[in-house]
N, C-alpha and C positions, 0 to 999 in steps of 0.2 A: 318583565311587565309593560305594561303601556307607557307612553311618552307623557311627559310633565303635563306640556301643552294640551294635548291629549284627554288626558284628565282633566286640568283647568277647564278646557272646555266647555267638556259635558257636566263639569259639576256646575259651572256657569248656568246651562241650559236646565238642570234640574232644578235650581236655586230658583231660577227667573217663574220657570212653571209651579213651580211651589207657591211662590209671591204672588202671583196670579189667581193660582185656586183661594190660596188665604182671604186676598181683597173678596172675591165670589161668594165663600163663606161669609164674610161678615158683611156684603151686601141683601144679602136672599136668607143666610141661615140652613143651605142644602146640606145635607149629612154628606153625601154622595161629595161635595166639593171639598170637606172637611179629612174625607177621606183620601183624596187625590193632594190635595197638600200633601197631609201625613207622609206619603206613600212618596213623592216626590221629595217631601224633605230630606228622608230616608236615606234616600240614593245621593242625594246631593252630602249627606255626610258622612256616607260609606266612601265617594270618592275624594273627599277629605282626607278620610282615615288612608285610604290607598295611597295618596300623596305622601302624607306624613310617616309612611311605611318605609316608601322608596329610598324619601330621607335617610332615613335609620339606616335603610340595609347598606346605601353607599359610604356612611359612618363606620359602620360594621366591617366593611370592605376594607376601608383604610387601617382600622385599627387592627385585622388581622394581618395586616401586608404588614405593619407597625412592630408587631411582638415576632412574626416571624423572622425579621432583620435583628433582634437581640440574638447575639451569640453566647449559649450558656457556656461554652468552655472555655470564656476569655479569662486567662489568666490576670490581669488588672485589676479584675474587679469592677469595671465597668457594668455589668449586671444589671447590681443592686442602683445604680445611678441613673439608671436608662429606664427600670421600670418603675422609678420612683417621681423619674419624668413623662411618663404616659399616666400614671396616677393622676398624676396632678393638670396634666391637660384633657383628662376624662372630670374630673373633678370640679373643673371649671368652665366645662361645656366647650370647650374647643376640642371638641371629637367627639 
């Protein structure tokens, strides 16, 4: 997936274009300006979603690593405690 800085820069560019087209539409009411605004706004939204997806992917990778570190054959009974700790972190939004 693309670098977050690249995605952010592209999103800002599309949002700037959308804003300019919206101002143009407000000035002269041309339907083509409104369509260009909608198109660029949709691209900016899609890039924002891609950035959020990348964050979610990184969090899921971290969670997978934590789950893989659990030892189900641990005889001391720490497995249930570790699972509860992971559940608490997830529910608090720390992961």
